[in-house]
Backbone as CSV, one residue per row, in Angstrom:
resi,resn,N_x,N_y,N_z,CA_x,CA_y,CA_z,C_x,C_y,C_z
1,MET,7.674,-8.768,17.533,7.690,-8.095,16.247,6.558,-8.650,15.385
2,ALA,6.125,-7.854,14.451,4.978,-8.218,13.614,5.410,-8.914,12.331
3,LYS,4.490,-9.660,11.778,4.668,-10.267,10.464,3.778,-9.471,9.504
4,VAL,4.411,-8.769,8.564,3.706,-7.844,7.663,3.693,-8.402,6.253
5,LEU,2.531,-8.313,5.615,2.373,-8.705,4.219,2.301,-7.451,3.361
6,ILE,3.041,-7.454,2.260,2.945,-6.394,1.260,2.462,-7.045,-0.029
7,ILE,1.361,-6.524,-0.569,0.847,-6.983,-1.858,1.153,-5.901,-2.875
8,THR,1.800,-6.274,-3.959,2.200,-5.290,-4.956,2.299,-5.939,-6.324
9,GLY,2.773,-5.179,-7.299,2.920,-5.696,-8.657,3.812,-4.804,-9.487
10,ASP,3.917,-5.162,-10.754,4.758,-4.392,-11.663,4.346,-2.923,-11.687
11,PHE,5.336,-2.076,-11.697,5.223,-0.623,-11.744,4.612,-0.023,-10.492
12,VAL,4.880,-0.708,-9.362,4.685,-0.091,-8.064,5.640,1.103,-8.003
13,GLU,5.299,2.111,-7.226,6.201,3.251,-7.085,7.428,2.791,-6.310
14,ASP,8.601,3.045,-6.867,9.871,2.550,-6.349,10.064,2.847,-4.864
15,TYR,9.972,4.107,-4.466,10.170,4.471,-3.062,9.118,3.813,-2.171
16,GLU,7.892,3.694,-2.686,6.789,3.207,-1.857,6.874,1.712,-1.571
17,ILE,7.697,0.995,-2.308,7.956,-0.398,-1.967,9.279,-0.514,-1.222
18,MET,10.315,0.135,-1.737,11.663,-0.024,-1.170,11.779,0.513,0.252
19,VAL,11.354,1.731,0.486,11.566,2.371,1.786,10.804,1.663,2.905
20,PRO,9.481,1.440,2.785,8.799,0.735,3.883,9.302,-0.696,4.083
21,PHE,9.577,-1.413,2.994,10.098,-2.775,3.113,11.390,-2.781,3.937
22,GLN,12.336,-1.947,3.555,13.621,-1.917,4.253,13.492,-1.377,5.678
23,ALA,12.653,-0.359,5.865,12.489,0.217,7.203,11.862,-0.792,8.163
24,LEU,10.837,-1.500,7.723,10.188,-2.493,8.586,11.151,-3.631,8.934
25,LEU,11.943,-4.065,7.948,12.954,-5.087,8.226,13.975,-4.580,9.244
26,ALA,14.417,-3.346,9.071,15.418,-2.776,9.973,14.904,-2.685,11.408
27,MET,13.607,-2.519,11.560,13.000,-2.456,12.893,12.822,-3.841,13.507
28,GLY,13.066,-4.890,12.717,12.957,-6.244,13.237,11.694,-6.984,12.860
29,HIS,10.840,-6.363,12.060,9.608,-7.023,11.635,9.914,-8.014,10.506
30,GLU,9.099,-9.036,10.392,9.191,-9.972,9.273,8.281,-9.432,8.177
31,VAL,8.789,-9.320,6.959,8.025,-8.721,5.870,8.067,-9.639,4.657
32,ASP,6.901,-10.035,4.179,6.784,-10.822,2.954,6.150,-9.959,1.874
33,VAL,6.765,-9.957,0.691,6.247,-9.187,-0.440,5.818,-10.173,-1.521
34,VAL,4.545,-10.047,-1.936,3.987,-10.960,-2.929,3.344,-10.195,-4.078
35,CYS,3.212,-10.901,-5.186,2.565,-10.371,-6.383,1.807,-11.517,-7.048
36,PRO,0.535,-11.299,-7.418,-0.190,-12.354,-8.115,0.573,-12.825,-9.355
37,GLU,0.512,-14.121,-9.597,1.115,-14.753,-10.766,2.639,-14.751,-10.748
38,LYS,3.229,-14.413,-9.594,4.692,-14.443,-9.471,5.067,-15.191,-8.205
39,GLU,6.316,-15.662,-8.183,6.793,-16.457,-7.063,7.991,-15.796,-6.400
40,ALA,8.332,-16.291,-5.218,9.531,-15.822,-4.522,10.718,-15.950,-5.461
41,GLY,11.535,-14.914,-5.509,12.692,-14.890,-6.398,12.435,-14.187,-7.716
42,ASP,11.159,-14.054,-8.100,10.818,-13.300,-9.317,10.982,-11.812,-9.043
43,ASN,11.228,-11.056,-10.096,11.324,-9.598,-9.987,10.043,-8.940,-10.449
44,ILE,9.775,-7.778,-9.866,8.757,-6.878,-10.397,9.470,-5.590,-10.784
45,ALA,8.947,-4.929,-11.788,9.477,-3.633,-12.212,8.881,-2.546,-11.325
46,THR,9.673,-1.545,-11.013,9.152,-0.396,-10.280,9.213,0.835,-11.182
47,SER,8.487,1.856,-10.761,8.543,3.130,-11.468,8.816,4.228,-10.451
48,ILE,9.422,5.288,-10.928,9.727,6.433,-10.072,8.795,7.566,-10.476
49,HIS,7.992,7.989,-9.526,7.082,9.107,-9.753,7.679,10.339,-9.090
50,ASP,7.727,11.417,-9.833,8.308,12.633,-9.290,7.417,13.818,-9.619
51,PHE,7.549,14.834,-8.830,6.763,16.052,-8.989,7.707,17.138,-9.479
52,GLU,7.609,17.447,-10.775,8.586,18.335,-11.408,7.956,19.613,-11.973
53,GLY,6.799,19.987,-11.435,6.166,21.222,-11.857,5.107,21.062,-12.927
54,ASP,4.854,19.840,-13.375,3.807,19.601,-14.361,2.460,19.454,-13.658
55,GLN,1.391,19.290,-14.447,0.068,19.169,-13.851,-0.111,17.851,-13.090
56,THR,0.693,16.884,-13.375,0.683,15.619,-12.655,2.122,15.141,-12.512
57,TYR,2.304,14.030,-11.853,3.648,13.498,-11.662,4.208,12.960,-12.974
58,THR,5.512,12.851,-13.034,6.162,12.201,-14.171,6.539,10.788,-13.741
59,GLU,6.755,9.928,-14.720,7.073,8.542,-14.413,8.302,8.098,-15.194
60,LYS,9.215,7.459,-14.470,10.425,6.907,-15.075,10.595,5.482,-14.572
61,ARG,11.309,4.673,-15.302,11.561,3.288,-14.906,12.448,3.290,-13.662
62,GLY,12.083,2.478,-12.687,12.843,2.371,-11.453,13.672,1.101,-11.409
63,HIS,13.929,0.628,-10.219,14.712,-0.579,-9.991,13.845,-1.823,-10.161
64,ASN,14.484,-2.975,-10.254,13.774,-4.233,-10.107,13.701,-4.535,-8.618
65,PHE,12.606,-5.114,-8.199,12.427,-5.514,-6.805,12.194,-7.015,-6.792
66,THR,12.946,-7.738,-5.978,12.827,-9.194,-5.914,11.831,-9.593,-4.829
67,LEU,10.816,-10.334,-5.237,9.801,-10.828,-4.303,10.424,-11.879,-3.392
68,ASN,9.989,-11.912,-2.146,10.542,-12.885,-1.203,9.524,-13.912,-0.718
69,ALA,8.330,-13.909,-1.296,7.303,-14.892,-0.966,6.448,-15.129,-2.216
70,THR,5.723,-16.235,-2.204,4.903,-16.636,-3.348,3.431,-16.396,-3.039
71,PHE,2.775,-15.616,-3.886,1.393,-15.186,-3.675,0.459,-16.346,-3.348
72,PHE,0.458,-17.374,-4.165,-0.526,-18.446,-3.989,-0.182,-19.404,-2.848
73,LYS,0.969,-19.222,-2.224,1.368,-20.100,-1.120,1.162,-19.480,0.265
74,ILE,0.843,-18.195,0.331,0.726,-17.551,1.641,-0.624,-17.840,2.285
75,ASN,-0.652,-17.714,3.599,-1.883,-17.820,4.383,-2.041,-16.492,5.105
76,VAL,-2.990,-15.678,4.679,-3.121,-14.328,5.242,-3.410,-14.340,6.740
77,ALA,-3.987,-15.423,7.240,-4.288,-15.504,8.672,-3.025,-15.476,9.518
78,LYS,-1.879,-15.792,8.931,-0.615,-15.820,9.675,0.072,-14.459,9.743
79,TYR,-0.519,-13.436,9.118,0.076,-12.096,9.106,-0.639,-11.186,10.101
80,ASP,0.147,-10.271,10.673,-0.381,-9.326,11.652,-0.846,-8.021,11.030
81,ALA,-0.329,-7.697,9.837,-0.620,-6.397,9.236,-0.408,-6.458,7.725
82,LEU,-0.940,-5.455,7.048,-0.890,-5.367,5.585,-0.426,-3.976,5.182
83,TYR,0.441,-3.927,4.173,0.851,-2.645,3.582,0.603,-2.705,2.083
84,LEU,-0.042,-1.656,1.548,-0.367,-1.562,0.131,0.269,-0.307,-0.464
85,PRO,1.378,-0.466,-1.198,2.020,0.688,-1.825,1.256,1.145,-3.067
86,GLY,1.649,2.312,-3.568,0.984,2.889,-4.727,1.716,2.649,-6.029
87,GLY,1.695,3.658,-6.868,2.197,3.506,-8.226,1.054,3.046,-9.119
88,ARG,1.398,2.409,-10.227,0.346,1.942,-11.144,-0.165,0.550,-10.806
89,ALA,0.550,-0.198,-9.989,0.138,-1.569,-9.673,-1.298,-1.665,-9.137
90,PRO,-1.739,-0.776,-8.233,-3.095,-0.924,-7.702,-4.203,-0.884,-8.759
91,GLU,-3.975,-0.169,-9.861,-5.041,-0.047,-10.858,-5.402,-1.387,-11.487
92,TYR,-4.456,-2.322,-11.584,-4.800,-3.636,-12.115,-4.906,-4.695,-11.031
93,LEU,-4.201,-4.540,-9.913,-4.329,-5.506,-8.824,-5.744,-5.525,-8.260
94,ARG,-6.439,-4.394,-8.310,-7.800,-4.333,-7.763,-8.791,-5.165,-8.556
95,LEU,-8.373,-5.643,-9.725,-9.227,-6.509,-10.534,-9.069,-7.985,-10.160
96,ASN,-8.137,-8.285,-9.273,-7.850,-9.662,-8.870,-8.670,-10.001,-7.622
97,SER,-9.599,-10.942,-7.745,-10.495,-11.272,-6.629,-9.736,-11.828,-5.424
98,ASN,-8.629,-12.520,-5.645,-7.847,-13.035,-4.522,-7.220,-11.903,-3.723
99,VAL,-6.741,-10.879,-4.410,-6.183,-9.708,-3.730,-7.275,-9.044,-2.888
100,ILE,-8.442,-8.867,-3.469,-9.565,-8.229,-2.759,-9.936,-9.033,-1.511
101,GLU,-10.014,-10.348,-1.630,-10.343,-11.193,-0.477,-9.291,-11.064,0.624
102,MET,-8.023,-10.977,0.237,-6.959,-10.817,1.227,-7.117,-9.497,1.985
103,ILE,-7.372,-8.426,1.255,-7.561,-7.114,1.884,-8.755,-7.156,2.831
104,GLN,-9.843,-7.765,2.401,-11.031,-7.859,3.241,-10.744,-8.659,4.513
105,HIS,-9.904,-9.683,4.418,-9.521,-10.440,5.618,-8.887,-9.507,6.659
106,PHE,-7.924,-8.694,6.235,-7.250,-7.797,7.169,-8.231,-6.790,7.762
107,SER,-9.106,-6.251,6.933,-10.081,-5.280,7.410,-11.080,-5.923,8.372
108,ASN,-11.625,-7.056,7.980,-12.619,-7.738,8.822,-12.025,-8.241,10.125
109,SER,-10.736,-8.527,10.131,-10.045,-8.997,11.340,-9.503,-7.837,12.176
110,ASP,-9.740,-6.609,11.725,-9.277,-5.393,12.399,-7.760,-5.389,12.588
111,LYS,-7.049,-5.941,11.606,-5.587,-5.918,11.632,-5.108,-4.611,11.004
112,PRO,-3.970,-4.091,11.420,-3.463,-2.841,10.850,-3.240,-2.937,9.338
113,ILE,-3.651,-1.881,8.657,-3.464,-1.739,7.209,-2.882,-0.356,6.973
114,ALA,-1.814,-0.290,6.180,-1.264,0.995,5.747,-1.300,1.019,4.228
115,SER,-1.588,2.194,3.681,-1.641,2.341,2.231,-1.289,3.771,1.866
116,ILE,-0.622,3.916,0.725,-0.088,5.220,0.345,-0.356,5.499,-1.130
117,CYS,-0.540,6.776,-1.438,-0.645,7.264,-2.815,-1.822,6.614,-3.549
118,HIS,-1.562,5.789,-4.556,-2.621,5.098,-5.296,-3.036,3.781,-4.636
119,GLY,-2.344,3.379,-3.578,-2.691,2.148,-2.863,-4.140,2.093,-2.409
120,PRO,-4.739,3.216,-1.955,-6.136,3.160,-1.545,-7.118,2.744,-2.660
121,GLN,-6.668,2.737,-3.922,-7.532,2.187,-4.974,-7.883,0.732,-4.666
122,LEU,-6.957,0.011,-4.065,-7.224,-1.371,-3.667,-8.251,-1.422,-2.545
123,LEU,-8.173,-0.482,-1.628,-9.115,-0.438,-0.512,-10.516,-0.057,-0.978
124,THR,-10.596,0.827,-1.978,-11.928,1.174,-2.500,-12.542,-0.035,-3.193
125,ALA,-11.746,-0.770,-3.952,-12.250,-1.955,-4.648,-12.684,-3.038,-3.664
126,ALA,-11.998,-3.109,-2.520,-12.343,-4.101,-1.501,-13.541,-3.666,-0.652
127,ARG,-13.971,-2.435,-0.849,-15.133,-1.888,-0.131,-14.945,-1.903,1.387
128,VAL,-13.779,-1.419,1.821,-13.474,-1.425,3.256,-13.272,-0.014,3.821
129,LEU,-13.667,1.005,3.078,-13.383,2.379,3.501,-14.579,3.162,4.021
130,GLU,-15.756,2.623,3.947,-16.943,3.397,4.298,-16.827,4.018,5.693
131,GLY,-17.036,5.341,5.754,-16.999,6.074,7.010,-15.613,6.409,7.523
132,LYS,-14.564,5.948,6.862,-13.187,6.174,7.319,-12.647,7.504,6.813
133,LYS,-11.710,8.072,7.555,-10.938,9.228,7.107,-9.738,8.670,6.363
134,VAL,-9.589,9.055,5.086,-8.595,8.445,4.208,-7.856,9.507,3.409
135,SER,-6.555,9.352,3.321,-5.751,10.165,2.418,-5.258,9.277,1.287
136,ALA,-4.928,9.891,0.177,-4.413,9.197,-1.004,-3.882,10.271,-1.937
137,TYR,-3.268,9.844,-3.028,-2.886,10.810,-4.044,-4.152,11.539,-4.478
138,SER,-4.068,12.829,-4.711,-5.259,13.657,-4.952,-6.128,13.157,-6.104
139,ALA,-5.546,12.537,-7.116,-6.338,12.025,-8.243,-7.227,10.847,-7.840
140,CYS,-6.975,10.270,-6.675,-7.797,9.153,-6.175,-8.976,9.638,-5.335
141,ARG,-9.055,10.941,-5.101,-10.119,11.489,-4.256,-11.515,11.049,-4.689
142,PRO,-11.878,11.126,-5.993,-13.236,10.704,-6.369,-13.536,9.254,-5.986
143,GLU,-12.578,8.354,-6.174,-12.791,6.945,-5.814,-12.972,6.778,-4.317
144,VAL,-12.140,7.475,-3.535,-12.221,7.390,-2.079,-13.593,7.872,-1.619
145,GLU,-14.066,8.974,-2.174,-15.367,9.511,-1.774,-16.506,8.616,-2.250
146,MET,-16.410,8.052,-3.461,-17.452,7.135,-3.937,-17.507,5.868,-3.097
147,ALA,-16.408,5.531,-2.426,-16.375,4.360,-1.551,-16.967,4.669,-0.175
148,GLY,-17.434,5.903,0.016,-18.071,6.279,1.274,-17.115,6.754,2.352
149,ALA,-15.883,7.040,1.973,-14.897,7.529,2.933,-14.849,9.054,2.898
150,HIS,-14.213,9.611,3.903,-13.997,11.056,3.985,-12.572,11.316,3.523
151,TYR,-12.412,11.915,2.344,-11.081,12.187,1.817,-10.437,13.289,2.632
152,MET,-9.218,13.043,3.092,-8.470,14.006,3.877,-7.377,14.600,3.005
153,ASP,-7.473,15.883,2.742,-6.518,16.586,1.895,-5.329,17.020,2.752
154,LEU,-4.396,16.100,2.953,-3.251,16.336,3.830,-2.087,16.948,3.066
155,ALA,-1.154,17.511,3.812,0.119,17.912,3.228,0.806,16.652,2.706
156,VAL,1.639,16.787,1.675,2.253,15.613,1.044,3.120,14.803,1.995
157,ASP,3.540,15.399,3.113,4.405,14.687,4.051,3.675,14.256,5.321
158,ASP,2.351,14.195,5.266,1.559,13.836,6.434,0.792,12.544,6.182
159,ALA,0.314,11.931,7.246,-0.478,10.706,7.173,-1.584,10.802,8.201
160,ILE,-2.575,9.922,8.070,-3.689,9.912,9.021,-4.008,8.474,9.411
161,THR,-4.345,8.303,10.677,-4.784,7.013,11.188,-6.250,7.116,11.554
162,ASP,-7.041,6.147,11.110,-8.443,6.030,11.495,-8.677,4.570,11.869
163,GLY,-8.734,4.296,13.165,-8.881,2.919,13.627,-7.631,2.114,13.279
164,ASN,-7.823,1.050,12.489,-6.700,0.184,12.101,-6.061,0.600,10.785
165,LEU,-6.494,1.713,10.218,-6.068,2.127,8.882,-5.184,3.372,8.924
166,VAL,-4.021,3.284,8.260,-3.113,4.425,8.102,-2.990,4.696,6.613
167,THR,-3.227,5.934,6.199,-3.094,6.297,4.787,-2.311,7.594,4.648
168,ALA,-1.724,7.762,3.461,-0.901,8.941,3.198,-0.962,9.271,1.709
169,PRO,-0.714,10.545,1.344,-0.854,10.958,-0.043,0.321,10.642,-0.966
170,SER,1.531,10.520,-0.431,2.684,10.300,-1.316,3.875,9.814,-0.512
171,TRP,4.913,9.419,-1.242,6.118,8.907,-0.587,6.809,9.932,0.300
172,TYR,6.514,11.187,0.124,7.050,12.203,1.033,6.598,11.936,2.473
173,ALA,5.504,11.224,2.623,4.904,10.974,3.938,5.419,9.708,4.613
174,HIS,6.443,9.064,4.058,6.945,7.836,4.680,7.211,7.979,6.181
175,PRO,7.915,9.006,6.659,8.166,9.085,8.100,6.874,9.103,8.923
176,ALA,5.908,9.901,8.514,4.648,9.984,9.263,3.858,8.681,9.153
177,MET,3.761,8.128,7.941,2.995,6.894,7.750,3.613,5.737,8.518
178,LEU,4.930,5.560,8.389,5.586,4.449,9.074,5.495,4.593,10.598
179,LYS,5.623,5.795,11.105,5.505,6.025,12.545,4.120,5.607,13.035
180,GLN,3.084,6.014,12.309,1.721,5.670,12.701,1.431,4.182,12.522
181,PHE,1.922,3.593,11.447,1.709,2.159,11.187,2.391,1.311,12.257
182,VAL,3.626,1.632,12.563,4.378,0.871,13.575,3.712,1.000,14.937
183,ALA,3.106,2.140,15.241,2.397,2.307,16.505,1.224,1.328,16.607
184,LEU,0.604,1.000,15.473,-0.501,0.034,15.473,-0.010,-1.408,15.589
185,LEU,1.237,-1.643,15.178,1.767,-3.007,15.228,2.039,-3.411,16.663
């Protein structure tokens, strides 16, 4: 079984942290969830993004999620794979140089990386997408293309794998994304 690292933060999309975390654990994988400036046992706030017929998603307060590992104590070399959920967390996590270095480690080591919705904002900031086929929430398309990737306009319940990278546009794609990610593990 694989040892998977999840990097996230406050106002991660609720489903995008809860569902993959629980599914990977249920499959027998070891999963550590970390957040900069927080320790194991600390909570992060989640948000629920829904599509209710407006021009963009709506946002509501979600559950608290308890971290099970401490960001500054982990050694990324000991992990087999990385998962980056979406929500609003990626917009500020991408400003953290330690987060960027961790992502680059996984990419440079050709370890599996999965990312969903706004999660690819972290991948664009880490400059690891050039030439890749990438899906993300549609509002992230300009960033994905400016990073030199080929934006894939997938159905909301689909995902794409390009080498060691699995990406998807929204939490509707959990079954497809998790199936493809687990195949790489």
